[in-house]
C-alpha positions as CSV (number, residue, x, y, z in Angstrom):
1,M,-18.8,16.9,-9.6
2,L,-19.4,13.2,-8.8
3,N,-22.9,12.1,-7.9
4,K,-24.8,8.9,-7.4
5,D,-25.3,8.6,-11.1
6,S,-21.6,8.8,-11.8
7,G,-19.8,5.8,-13.3
8,I,-17.4,4.3,-10.8
9,V,-15.2,1.3,-11.1
10,V,-12.9,-0.5,-8.6
11,V,-10.2,-2.4,-10.4
12,G,-8.9,-5.2,-8.3
13,A,-10.8,-7.4,-5.9
14,G,-8.1,-8.1,-3.4
15,A,-8.7,-7.2,0.3
16,I,-8.6,-3.5,-0.2
17,G,-10.6,-3.5,-3.5
18,S,-13.3,-5.8,-2.1
19,V,-13.8,-3.7,1.0
20,T,-13.8,-0.4,-1.0
21,A,-16.3,-1.6,-3.5
22,S,-18.5,-3.1,-0.8
23,F,-18.8,0.0,1.3
24,L,-19.3,2.2,-1.8
25,Q,-22.2,-0.1,-2.7
26,L,-23.6,0.0,0.8
27,S,-23.6,3.9,0.5
28,G,-25.5,3.9,-2.8
29,W,-22.6,4.6,-5.2
30,N,-23.2,1.4,-7.3
31,P,-19.7,0.7,-8.5
32,E,-18.6,-2.0,-10.9
33,V,-15.7,-4.1,-9.7
34,V,-13.1,-5.9,-11.9
35,C,-12.2,-9.3,-10.4
36,K,-9.3,-11.2,-11.8
37,H,-10.9,-14.7,-11.3
38,Q,-14.2,-15.9,-12.4
39,E,-15.1,-17.5,-9.1
40,I,-14.7,-14.1,-7.4
41,V,-17.0,-12.6,-10.0
42,D,-19.6,-15.2,-9.4
43,R,-19.3,-14.8,-5.6
44,A,-19.7,-11.0,-5.9
45,V,-22.7,-11.2,-8.2
46,N,-24.6,-14.1,-6.6
47,E,-23.8,-14.5,-2.9
48,G,-22.0,-11.2,-2.4
49,F,-18.7,-10.4,-0.7
50,H,-18.6,-11.2,3.0
51,I,-16.9,-8.4,5.0
52,T,-16.0,-8.9,8.6
53,G,-13.8,-7.4,11.2
54,V,-13.5,-3.9,12.8
55,K,-16.0,-2.4,10.4
56,G,-18.7,-4.9,11.3
57,E,-20.2,-7.8,9.3
58,H,-21.8,-7.2,5.9
59,V,-22.7,-9.3,2.9
60,V,-22.7,-7.1,-0.3
61,R,-23.7,-8.0,-3.8
62,L,-21.9,-6.1,-6.5
63,N,-21.8,-5.6,-10.3
64,A,-18.7,-7.5,-11.2
65,V,-16.8,-8.4,-14.3
66,K,-13.7,-10.5,-14.9
67,K,-11.8,-8.2,-17.4
68,I,-11.6,-4.4,-17.8
69,S,-12.7,-4.9,-21.4
70,D,-16.1,-6.2,-20.0
71,L,-17.0,-2.9,-18.2
72,S,-20.3,-1.5,-19.1
73,G,-19.1,1.9,-20.3
74,K,-16.9,4.9,-19.6
75,K,-16.3,5.9,-16.0
76,D,-16.0,9.1,-14.1
77,L,-14.0,7.7,-11.2
78,L,-11.6,4.8,-11.4
79,L,-10.2,3.4,-8.2
80,L,-7.1,1.3,-9.1
81,A,-6.7,-1.3,-6.3
82,T,-4.4,-3.8,-8.1
83,R,-1.0,-4.9,-7.0
84,A,1.7,-2.5,-8.0
85,F,3.1,-4.9,-10.6
86,D,-0.3,-5.1,-12.3
87,C,-1.2,-1.4,-12.3
88,L,0.5,-0.2,-15.5
89,E,-1.1,-3.0,-17.6
90,A,-4.5,-2.1,-16.1
91,A,-3.9,1.5,-16.9
92,Y,-3.5,0.8,-20.6
93,D,-6.6,-1.4,-20.6
94,L,-8.6,1.4,-18.9
95,I,-7.9,4.0,-21.6
96,P,-11.0,3.2,-23.7
97,F,-13.2,3.7,-20.6
98,L,-12.0,7.2,-19.8
99,K,-13.9,10.4,-20.3
100,P,-12.1,13.8,-20.7
101,S,-12.9,14.5,-17.0
102,S,-12.3,11.0,-15.6
103,I,-10.2,10.7,-12.4
104,L,-8.0,7.8,-11.5
105,V,-7.1,7.2,-7.9
106,S,-3.9,5.1,-7.4
107,M,-4.3,2.9,-4.3
108,Q,-1.1,0.8,-4.7
109,N,1.6,0.2,-2.2
110,G,4.8,2.0,-3.4
111,I,4.8,5.0,-5.6
112,C,3.3,4.3,-9.1
113,E,1.7,7.7,-9.7
114,D,4.4,9.1,-12.1
115,A,4.3,6.0,-14.3
116,L,0.5,6.0,-14.3
117,G,0.6,9.7,-15.2
118,E,2.8,9.0,-18.3
119,I,0.1,6.6,-19.5
120,L,-3.1,8.4,-18.6
121,G,-2.0,12.0,-18.2
122,R,-0.8,13.5,-14.9
123,K,-3.9,15.7,-14.5
124,R,-6.2,12.8,-14.1
125,V,-4.1,10.7,-11.7
126,M,-4.6,11.2,-8.0
127,G,-2.3,9.8,-5.3
128,C,-3.9,7.8,-2.4
129,V,-2.5,6.3,0.8
130,V,-4.5,3.5,2.2
131,G,-4.1,3.8,5.9
132,W,-6.3,0.9,7.0
133,A,-5.7,-2.9,6.6
134,A,-7.7,-6.0,5.5
135,N,-6.9,-9.6,4.8
136,N,-8.4,-12.1,2.4
137,C,-9.9,-15.0,4.4
138,G,-11.1,-17.2,1.6
139,L,-13.3,-16.9,-1.5
140,G,-15.0,-13.6,-1.3
141,T,-14.5,-13.2,2.4
142,V,-12.4,-10.3,3.7
143,R,-11.6,-9.3,7.3
144,V,-10.9,-5.6,8.0
145,T,-8.1,-5.8,10.6
146,L,-7.2,-2.2,11.3
147,N,-9.2,1.0,11.0
148,G,-7.6,4.1,9.5
149,E,-7.9,6.7,6.8
150,F,-7.4,7.4,3.1
151,V,-5.1,10.3,2.2
152,I,-5.5,11.8,-1.2
153,G,-3.7,14.5,-3.1
154,N,-2.7,16.0,-6.4
155,I,0.6,14.4,-7.5
156,D,2.0,17.7,-8.6
157,Q,1.2,19.1,-5.2
158,K,-1.2,21.7,-6.7
159,P,-4.7,22.8,-5.6
160,D,-7.3,20.5,-7.3
161,D,-11.0,21.0,-7.2
162,N,-11.5,17.2,-7.9
163,L,-10.1,16.3,-4.5
164,Q,-13.2,17.4,-2.6
165,S,-15.4,15.4,-5.0
166,V,-13.4,12.2,-4.6
167,Q,-13.1,12.8,-0.8
168,R,-16.9,12.9,-0.6
169,V,-17.2,9.5,-2.4
170,I,-14.5,7.5,-0.6
171,N,-15.3,9.0,2.8
172,T,-18.1,6.4,2.8
173,V,-15.3,3.7,2.9
174,A,-12.9,5.4,5.4
175,P,-12.3,8.9,6.7
176,T,-10.5,10.7,3.9
177,R,-7.9,13.5,4.4
178,I,-6.6,15.8,1.6
179,S,-2.9,16.4,1.6
180,E,-0.8,19.1,-0.1
181,N,2.2,16.7,0.2
182,I,0.9,13.5,-1.2
183,I,4.3,12.3,-2.4
184,G,5.6,12.7,1.1
185,E,2.6,10.8,2.4
186,L,3.2,8.0,-0.1
187,Y,6.9,7.8,0.6
188,S,6.1,7.6,4.3
189,K,4.0,4.5,3.8
190,L,6.6,3.1,1.4
191,I,9.1,3.3,4.3
192,I,6.7,1.5,6.6
193,N,6.2,-1.3,4.0
194,S,10.0,-1.4,3.2
195,C,10.9,-1.7,6.8
196,I,8.1,-3.7,8.5
197,T,6.4,-5.6,5.6
198,S,9.7,-6.6,4.0
199,L,11.3,-7.5,7.3
200,G,8.2,-9.7,8.1
201,I,9.0,-11.6,4.9
202,I,12.6,-12.0,5.7
203,V,12.2,-13.3,9.3
204,G,8.7,-14.9,8.9
205,E,7.3,-13.4,12.2
206,D,4.6,-11.1,13.4
207,L,5.4,-7.5,14.3
208,G,5.5,-8.1,18.1
209,T,8.0,-10.9,17.8
210,M,10.1,-9.0,15.3
211,M,10.3,-5.9,17.3
212,A,11.3,-7.8,20.4
213,N,14.5,-8.8,18.6
214,I,17.3,-6.2,18.8
215,R,18.9,-7.3,15.5
216,V,15.6,-6.7,13.7
217,R,15.3,-3.3,15.3
218,R,18.9,-2.4,14.3
219,L,18.2,-3.5,10.7
220,F,14.9,-1.5,10.7
221,L,16.9,1.6,11.6
222,I,19.5,1.0,8.9
223,L,16.8,0.6,6.3
224,L,15.0,3.7,7.5
225,R,18.1,5.8,7.4
226,E,18.9,4.7,3.8
227,A,15.3,5.5,2.8
228,M,15.5,9.0,4.4
229,D,18.8,9.7,2.7
230,V,17.2,8.9,-0.7
231,A,14.2,11.1,0.2
232,D,16.5,14.0,1.0
233,A,18.2,13.6,-2.3
234,M,14.8,13.6,-4.1
235,M,13.8,16.6,-2.1
236,I,10.8,14.7,-0.7
237,K,9.5,16.0,2.7
238,V,8.5,12.7,4.3
239,A,5.2,13.0,6.2
240,P,4.7,11.7,9.8
241,V,2.9,8.4,10.4
242,L,0.5,7.1,13.0
243,G,-1.7,10.2,12.9
244,G,1.3,12.5,13.2
245,K,2.6,10.7,16.3
246,L,5.8,9.3,14.6
247,D,7.9,11.9,12.8
248,Y,10.8,10.2,11.1
249,Y,13.0,13.3,11.3
250,R,12.6,13.6,15.0
251,F,12.8,9.9,15.5
252,L,16.2,9.7,13.8
253,S,17.5,12.9,15.4
254,G,20.1,12.7,18.2
255,R,23.2,10.7,18.6
256,G,24.7,8.6,21.3
257,T,23.6,5.8,23.5
258,I,20.6,7.5,25.1
259,A,19.1,8.6,21.8
260,E,19.5,5.1,20.4
261,L,17.9,3.6,23.5
262,K,14.9,5.9,23.0
263,R,14.6,4.8,19.4
264,H,14.6,1.1,20.4
265,A,12.1,1.8,23.2
266,V,9.7,3.4,20.6
267,M,10.1,0.4,18.3
268,R,9.5,-2.0,21.2
269,F,6.3,-0.1,22.2
270,L,5.0,-0.1,18.6
271,G,5.8,-3.7,18.3
272,F,3.8,-4.5,21.4
273,K,0.9,-2.2,20.4
274,Y,0.5,-3.8,17.0
275,R,1.9,-7.2,18.1
276,G,-0.7,-9.3,16.3
277,I,-0.1,-7.8,12.8
278,R,1.5,-10.2,10.4
279,S,2.7,-9.1,7.0
280,S,0.0,-9.7,4.4
281,T,2.8,-10.1,1.8
282,L,4.2,-12.9,3.8
283,R,1.0,-14.8,3.1
284,L,1.5,-14.2,-0.6
285,V,5.0,-15.7,-0.3
286,E,3.6,-18.7,1.5
287,Q,1.2,-19.2,-1.4
288,S,4.1,-19.0,-3.9
289,R,2.9,-15.6,-5.2
290,K,4.9,-12.6,-6.2
291,T,5.6,-9.7,-3.8
292,E,5.8,-6.0,-4.5
293,V,9.4,-5.6,-3.2
294,D,10.5,-4.0,-6.5
295,Y,8.1,-1.1,-5.7
296,L,9.1,-0.8,-2.1
297,N,12.8,-1.5,-1.2
298,G,13.5,-1.7,-4.9
299,Y,12.1,1.8,-5.4
300,I,14.5,3.1,-2.7
301,V,17.4,1.3,-4.3
302,D,16.6,2.5,-7.9
303,K,16.1,6.1,-6.8
304,G,19.2,6.0,-4.6
305,R,21.2,4.8,-7.6
306,M,19.9,7.7,-9.7
307,K,20.8,10.2,-7.0
308,G,24.2,8.6,-6.1
309,I,23.0,7.4,-2.7
310,D,24.3,4.0,-1.6
311,T,21.5,1.7,-0.2
312,P,23.2,-1.7,0.4
313,F,20.8,-3.0,3.0
314,N,17.7,-2.2,1.0
315,A,19.4,-3.9,-2.0
316,A,20.1,-7.0,0.2
317,I,16.5,-7.1,1.3
318,V,15.4,-7.0,-2.4
319,D,17.7,-9.9,-3.3
320,M,16.7,-12.0,-0.3
321,I,13.0,-11.6,-0.9
322,K,13.4,-12.6,-4.5
323,E,15.3,-15.7,-3.4
324,I,12.4,-16.5,-1.0
325,E,9.9,-16.0,-3.9
326,E,11.9,-18.5,-6.0
327,G,12.0,-21.0,-3.2
328,K,15.8,-20.7,-2.8
329,R,15.5,-19.3,0.8
330,K,13.0,-19.6,3.6
331,S,11.4,-16.9,5.7
332,T,13.2,-17.4,9.0
333,R,15.1,-15.4,11.6
334,D,18.3,-17.2,10.4
335,N,18.3,-14.8,7.5
336,L,19.7,-12.2,9.9
337,D,22.9,-14.2,9.9
338,D,23.5,-13.5,6.2
339,A,26.9,-12.0,5.6
340,R,25.4,-8.8,4.2
341,F,24.0,-8.1,7.7
342,H,27.3,-8.7,9.4
343,Y,27.3,-5.8,11.8
344,I,23.7,-5.6,13.0
Protein backbone atom coordinates (compact mmCIF):
# COMPACT_ATOMS: atom_id res chain seq x y z
CA MET A 1 0.00 0.00 0.00
CA LEU A 2 1.42 3.33 -1.09
CA ASN A 3 1.54 6.12 1.47
CA LYS A 4 3.05 9.59 1.80
CA ASP A 5 6.38 8.04 2.84
CA SER A 6 6.58 5.90 -0.31
CA GLY A 7 9.35 6.57 -2.79
CA ILE A 8 7.88 7.96 -6.00
CA VAL A 9 9.67 9.02 -9.17
CA VAL A 10 8.39 10.65 -12.34
CA VAL A 11 10.77 9.85 -15.19
CA GLY A 12 10.52 12.50 -17.87
CA ALA A 13 9.85 16.21 -17.47
CA GLY A 14 7.99 16.94 -20.66
CA ALA A 15 4.53 18.46 -20.44
CA ILE A 16 2.81 15.38 -19.00
CA GLY A 17 5.64 14.51 -16.60
CA SER A 18 6.01 18.07 -15.35
CA VAL A 19 2.31 18.46 -14.59
CA THR A 20 2.12 15.01 -12.99
CA ALA A 21 5.12 15.63 -10.72
CA SER A 22 3.89 19.11 -9.80
CA PHE A 23 0.42 18.03 -8.70
CA LEU A 24 1.80 15.06 -6.80
CA GLN A 25 4.05 17.50 -4.94
CA LEU A 26 1.17 19.87 -4.25
CA SER A 27 -0.73 16.92 -2.75
CA GLY A 28 2.12 15.96 -0.43
CA TRP A 29 3.51 12.88 -2.22
CA ASN A 30 7.01 14.40 -2.58
CA PRO A 31 8.15 12.75 -5.82
CA GLU A 32 11.55 12.98 -7.44
CA VAL A 33 11.52 13.92 -11.10
CA VAL A 34 14.12 12.94 -13.68
CA CYS A 35 14.74 15.76 -16.17
CA LYS A 36 16.77 15.21 -19.31
CA HIS A 37 18.36 18.66 -19.35
CA GLN A 38 20.28 20.40 -16.56
CA GLU A 39 18.51 23.73 -17.09
CA ILE A 40 15.18 21.99 -16.40
CA VAL A 41 16.64 20.41 -13.24
CA ASP A 42 17.80 23.84 -12.07
CA ARG A 43 14.41 25.39 -12.81
CA ALA A 44 12.55 22.63 -10.94
CA VAL A 45 14.76 22.86 -7.86
CA ASN A 46 15.25 26.63 -7.65
CA GLU A 47 12.38 28.57 -9.20
CA GLY A 48 9.93 25.70 -9.61
CA PHE A 49 7.81 24.58 -12.55
CA HIS A 50 5.20 27.10 -13.65
CA ILE A 51 1.90 25.34 -14.42
CA THR A 52 -0.90 27.31 -16.11
CA GLY A 53 -4.09 26.56 -18.00
CA VAL A 54 -7.33 24.81 -17.15
CA LYS A 55 -6.00 23.44 -13.83
CA GLY A 56 -5.13 26.90 -12.55
CA GLU A 57 -1.78 28.62 -12.03
CA HIS A 58 0.85 27.07 -9.76
CA VAL A 59 4.57 27.39 -9.15
CA VAL A 60 5.97 24.15 -7.73
CA ARG A 61 9.49 23.34 -6.58
CA LEU A 62 10.53 19.71 -6.91
CA ASN A 63 13.34 17.34 -6.06
CA ALA A 64 14.89 16.85 -9.48
CA VAL A 65 17.86 15.00 -10.98
CA LYS A 66 19.27 14.85 -14.48
CA LYS A 67 19.86 11.11 -14.75
CA ILE A 68 18.10 8.05 -13.42
CA SER A 69 21.39 6.96 -11.88
CA ASP A 70 21.26 10.10 -9.67
CA LEU A 71 18.05 9.04 -7.91
CA SER A 72 18.15 8.99 -4.13
CA GLY A 73 17.20 5.35 -3.69
CA LYS A 74 14.81 2.53 -4.56
CA LYS A 75 11.27 3.51 -5.46
CA ASP A 76 7.84 2.08 -4.71
CA LEU A 77 6.07 3.78 -7.63
CA LEU A 78 7.67 4.72 -10.92
CA LEU A 79 5.70 6.88 -13.36
CA LEU A 80 7.37 6.57 -16.76
CA ALA A 81 6.50 9.72 -18.73
CA THR A 82 9.23 9.64 -21.38
CA ARG A 83 8.63 9.61 -25.12
CA ALA A 84 7.91 6.12 -26.40
CA PHE A 85 11.27 5.85 -28.16
CA ASP A 86 13.10 6.54 -24.87
CA CYS A 87 11.10 4.29 -22.55
CA LEU A 88 12.97 1.01 -22.99
CA GLU A 89 16.38 2.55 -22.28
CA ALA A 90 14.87 4.22 -19.22
CA ALA A 91 13.43 0.88 -18.08
CA TYR A 92 16.87 -0.76 -18.12
CA ASP A 93 18.31 2.19 -16.16
CA LEU A 94 15.55 1.88 -13.56
CA ILE A 95 16.29 -1.75 -12.67
CA PRO A 96 18.70 -0.90 -9.78
CA PHE A 97 15.99 1.30 -8.24
CA LEU A 98 13.29 -1.36 -8.07
CA LYS A 99 12.04 -3.09 -4.95
CA PRO A 100 10.39 -6.53 -5.22
CA SER A 101 7.03 -4.76 -4.81
CA SER A 102 7.74 -1.77 -7.08
CA ILE A 103 5.10 -0.75 -9.63
CA LEU A 104 5.86 0.97 -12.93
CA VAL A 105 3.11 2.89 -14.71
CA SER A 106 3.67 3.32 -18.45
CA MET A 107 2.37 6.75 -19.55
CA GLN A 108 3.56 6.67 -23.15
CA ASN A 109 1.66 7.25 -26.36
CA GLY A 110 1.41 3.98 -28.22
CA ILE A 111 1.55 0.54 -26.64
CA CYS A 112 4.90 -0.09 -24.94
CA GLU A 113 3.68 -2.26 -22.06
CA ASP A 114 4.63 -5.65 -23.52
CA ALA A 115 8.20 -4.52 -24.21
CA LEU A 116 8.49 -2.96 -20.75
CA GLY A 117 7.18 -6.17 -19.22
CA GLU A 118 9.92 -8.16 -20.91
CA ILE A 119 12.53 -5.95 -19.25
CA LEU A 120 11.01 -5.41 -15.81
CA GLY A 121 8.55 -8.30 -15.42
CA ARG A 122 4.92 -8.14 -16.50
CA LYS A 123 3.54 -8.24 -12.96
CA ARG A 124 5.06 -4.87 -12.07
CA VAL A 125 4.09 -3.00 -15.28
CA MET A 126 0.76 -1.18 -15.33
CA GLY A 127 -0.82 0.33 -18.43
CA CYS A 128 -2.02 3.94 -18.34
CA VAL A 129 -3.92 6.13 -20.79
CA VAL A 130 -3.36 9.87 -20.34
CA GLY A 131 -6.66 11.43 -21.33
CA TRP A 132 -5.73 15.06 -20.70
CA ALA A 133 -3.38 17.35 -22.58
CA ALA A 134 -0.63 19.87 -21.87
CA ASN A 135 1.95 21.79 -23.88
CA ASN A 136 5.43 23.05 -23.06
CA CYS A 137 5.53 26.85 -23.28
CA GLY A 138 9.17 27.47 -22.49
CA LEU A 139 11.74 26.58 -19.88
CA GLY A 140 9.87 24.95 -17.00
CA THR A 141 6.51 26.42 -18.06
CA VAL A 142 3.65 24.11 -19.02
CA ARG A 143 0.08 24.93 -19.99
CA VAL A 144 -2.63 22.33 -19.33
CA THR A 145 -4.89 22.66 -22.37
CA LEU A 146 -7.50 19.96 -21.82
CA ASN A 147 -8.94 18.36 -18.71
CA GLY A 148 -9.45 14.61 -18.69
CA GLU A 149 -8.72 11.40 -16.86
CA PHE A 150 -6.12 8.73 -16.33
CA VAL A 151 -7.16 5.17 -17.14
CA ILE A 152 -5.07 2.42 -15.56
CA GLY A 153 -5.17 -1.36 -15.71
CA ASN A 154 -3.35 -4.65 -15.43
CA ILE A 155 -1.78 -5.45 -18.81
CA ASP A 156 -2.86 -9.09 -18.57
CA GLN A 157 -6.43 -7.88 -17.90
CA LYS A 158 -6.45 -9.55 -14.46
CA PRO A 159 -7.63 -8.28 -11.05
CA ASP A 160 -4.80 -6.40 -9.35
CA ASP A 161 -4.83 -5.08 -5.79
CA ASN A 162 -2.18 -2.52 -6.73
CA LEU A 163 -4.59 -0.67 -9.00
CA GLN A 164 -6.52 0.95 -6.15
CA SER A 165 -3.30 2.03 -4.49
CA VAL A 166 -1.98 3.68 -7.65
CA GLN A 167 -5.39 5.18 -8.32
CA ARG A 168 -5.32 6.89 -4.93
CA VAL A 169 -1.97 8.50 -5.73
CA ILE A 170 -2.56 9.77 -9.26
CA ASN A 171 -6.14 10.83 -8.54
CA THR A 172 -4.43 13.92 -7.12
CA VAL A 173 -3.28 14.76 -10.65
CA ALA A 174 -6.41 13.82 -12.63
CA PRO A 175 -9.49 11.67 -12.03
CA THR A 176 -8.36 8.06 -12.43
CA ARG A 177 -10.47 5.19 -13.71
CA ILE A 178 -9.56 1.50 -13.42
CA SER A 179 -10.22 -0.54 -16.57
CA GLU A 180 -10.44 -4.29 -17.03
CA ASN A 181 -9.62 -3.73 -20.71
CA ILE A 182 -6.53 -1.53 -20.57
CA ILE A 183 -5.13 -2.83 -23.87
CA GLY A 184 -8.39 -1.85 -25.56
CA GLU A 185 -8.15 1.57 -23.91
CA LEU A 186 -4.55 2.01 -25.02
CA TYR A 187 -5.35 0.95 -28.57
CA SER A 188 -8.25 3.39 -28.62
CA LYS A 189 -5.91 6.29 -27.84
CA LEU A 190 -3.37 4.91 -30.30
CA ILE A 191 -6.05 5.22 -32.99
CA ILE A 192 -6.74 8.85 -32.05
CA ASN A 193 -3.05 9.66 -32.24
CA SER A 194 -2.56 7.69 -35.46
CA CYS A 195 -5.46 9.44 -37.15
CA ILE A 196 -5.51 12.94 -35.66
CA THR A 197 -1.95 13.57 -34.42
CA SER A 198 -0.32 12.02 -37.47
CA LEU A 199 -2.65 13.77 -39.90
CA GLY A 200 -1.85 17.04 -38.11
CA ILE A 201 1.81 16.47 -38.93
CA ILE A 202 1.05 15.61 -42.54
CA VAL A 203 -1.10 18.67 -43.31
CA GLY A 204 0.31 21.10 -40.71
CA GLU A 205 -3.10 22.33 -39.55
CA ASP A 206 -5.16 22.50 -36.36
CA LEU A 207 -7.99 20.04 -35.82
CA GLY A 208 -10.78 22.40 -36.85
CA THR A 209 -9.14 23.28 -40.16
CA MET A 210 -8.29 19.64 -40.85
CA MET A 211 -11.77 18.29 -40.20
CA ALA A 212 -13.34 20.94 -42.43
CA ASN A 213 -11.50 19.28 -45.33
CA ILE A 214 -13.36 16.35 -46.87
CA ARG A 215 -10.16 14.71 -48.11
CA VAL A 216 -8.71 14.72 -44.59
CA ARG A 217 -11.93 13.18 -43.27
CA ARG A 218 -11.82 10.47 -45.93
CA LEU A 219 -8.21 9.67 -45.06
CA PHE A 220 -9.11 9.61 -41.36
CA LEU A 221 -11.76 6.97 -42.07
CA ILE A 222 -9.37 4.84 -44.12
CA LEU A 223 -6.70 4.96 -41.40
CA LEU A 224 -9.34 4.11 -38.79
CA ARG A 225 -10.66 1.12 -40.73
CA GLU A 226 -7.15 -0.27 -41.19
CA ALA A 227 -6.48 0.13 -37.47
CA MET A 228 -9.74 -1.60 -36.55
CA ASP A 229 -9.00 -4.49 -38.92
CA VAL A 230 -5.68 -4.99 -37.13
CA ALA A 231 -7.39 -4.81 -33.72
CA ASP A 232 -9.85 -7.49 -34.81
CA ALA A 233 -6.99 -9.72 -35.94
CA MET A 234 -5.28 -9.19 -32.56
CA MET A 235 -8.57 -9.89 -30.73
CA ILE A 236 -8.46 -6.47 -29.07
CA LYS A 237 -11.80 -5.01 -28.04
CA VAL A 238 -11.24 -1.32 -28.74
CA ALA A 239 -12.72 0.90 -26.04
CA PRO A 240 -14.94 3.92 -26.79
CA VAL A 241 -13.43 7.40 -26.51
CA LEU A 242 -14.66 10.81 -25.38
CA GLY A 243 -16.14 9.41 -22.20
CA GLY A 244 -17.89 6.63 -24.08
CA LYS A 245 -19.59 9.00 -26.52
CA LEU A 246 -17.68 7.74 -29.57
CA ASP A 247 -17.80 3.98 -30.11
CA TYR A 248 -15.61 3.08 -33.09
CA TYR A 249 -17.64 -0.02 -33.90
CA ARG A 250 -20.91 1.90 -34.02
CA PHE A 251 -19.25 4.80 -35.81
CA LEU A 252 -18.05 2.55 -38.64
CA SER A 253 -21.23 0.48 -38.87
CA GLY A 254 -23.61 0.99 -41.74
CA ARG A 255 -23.01 1.33 -45.45
CA GLY A 256 -24.24 3.65 -48.12
CA THR A 257 -24.43 7.37 -48.63
CA ILE A 258 -26.48 8.24 -45.55
CA ALA A 259 -24.23 6.30 -43.17
CA GLU A 260 -21.15 7.96 -44.70
CA LEU A 261 -22.70 11.42 -44.42
CA LYS A 262 -23.39 10.76 -40.74
CA ARG A 263 -19.74 9.83 -40.16
CA HIS A 264 -18.58 13.02 -41.86
CA ALA A 265 -21.04 15.05 -39.78
CA VAL A 266 -19.61 13.57 -36.57
CA MET A 267 -16.07 14.41 -37.68
CA ARG A 268 -17.08 17.97 -38.62
CA PHE A 269 -18.71 18.38 -35.19
CA LEU A 270 -15.66 17.06 -33.32
CA GLY A 271 -13.39 19.23 -35.43
CA PHE A 272 -15.44 22.29 -34.52
CA LYS A 273 -15.67 21.39 -30.82
CA TYR A 274 -11.90 20.91 -30.49
CA ARG A 275 -10.99 23.32 -33.30
CA GLY A 276 -8.14 25.03 -31.44
CA ILE A 277 -6.18 21.83 -30.79
CA ARG A 278 -2.94 21.58 -32.73
CA SER A 279 -0.81 18.46 -32.73
CA SER A 280 1.87 18.72 -30.04
CA THR A 281 3.96 16.39 -32.18
CA LEU A 282 3.79 18.93 -35.00
CA ARG A 283 5.66 21.30 -32.69
CA LEU A 284 8.38 18.66 -32.29
CA VAL A 285 8.70 18.40 -36.06
CA GLU A 286 8.96 22.17 -36.36
CA GLN A 287 11.81 22.00 -33.82
CA SER A 288 13.53 19.27 -35.92
CA ARG A 289 12.85 16.66 -33.23
CA LYS A 290 11.86 13.03 -33.61
CA THR A 291 8.22 11.92 -33.55
CA GLU A 292 6.63 8.76 -32.12
CA VAL A 293 5.14 7.63 -35.44
CA ASP A 294 6.86 4.22 -35.19
CA TYR A 295 4.82 3.57 -32.04
CA LEU A 296 1.54 4.85 -33.54
CA ASN A 297 0.87 4.21 -37.22
CA GLY A 298 4.04 2.12 -37.24
CA TYR A 299 2.57 -0.15 -34.56
CA ILE A 300 -0.53 -0.69 -36.70
CA VAL A 301 1.62 -1.48 -39.73
CA ASP A 302 3.88 -3.90 -37.82
CA LYS A 303 1.03 -5.76 -36.14
CA GLY A 304 -0.89 -5.83 -39.41
CA ARG A 305 2.08 -7.42 -41.14
CA MET A 306 2.30 -10.05 -38.39
CA LYS A 307 -1.40 -10.85 -38.76
CA GLY A 308 -1.54 -10.69 -42.56
CA ILE A 309 -3.59 -7.45 -42.62
CA ASP A 310 -2.71 -4.93 -45.33
CA THR A 311 -2.32 -1.35 -44.02
CA PRO A 312 -1.05 0.68 -47.00
CA PHE A 313 -2.36 4.07 -45.85
CA ASN A 314 -0.90 3.81 -42.36
CA ALA A 315 2.37 2.71 -44.00
CA ALA A 316 2.27 5.78 -46.25
CA ILE A 317 1.72 8.01 -43.21
CA VAL A 318 4.80 6.49 -41.52
CA ASP A 319 6.95 7.06 -44.61
CA MET A 320 5.75 10.63 -45.10
CA ILE A 321 6.29 11.64 -41.47
CA LYS A 322 9.82 10.25 -41.60
CA GLU A 323 10.43 12.35 -44.71
CA ILE A 324 9.12 15.40 -42.83
CA GLU A 325 11.42 14.59 -39.90
CA GLU A 326 14.37 14.42 -42.30
CA GLY A 327 13.50 17.74 -43.94
CA LYS A 328 12.68 16.07 -47.27
CA ARG A 329 9.02 17.07 -47.12
CA LYS A 330 7.05 19.88 -45.46
CA SER A 331 3.88 19.71 -43.38
CA THR A 332 1.32 20.99 -45.84
CA ARG A 333 -2.09 20.11 -47.24
CA ASP A 334 -0.32 19.48 -50.57
CA ASN A 335 0.75 16.12 -49.10
CA LEU A 336 -2.79 14.92 -49.73
CA ASP A 337 -1.93 15.03 -53.43
CA ASP A 338 0.65 12.27 -52.97
CA ALA A 339 0.05 9.40 -55.39
CA ARG A 340 -0.43 6.99 -52.49
CA PHE A 341 -3.61 8.87 -51.55
CA HIS A 342 -4.91 8.88 -55.10
CA TYR A 343 -8.54 7.97 -54.42
CA ILE A 344 -9.36 9.97 -51.29
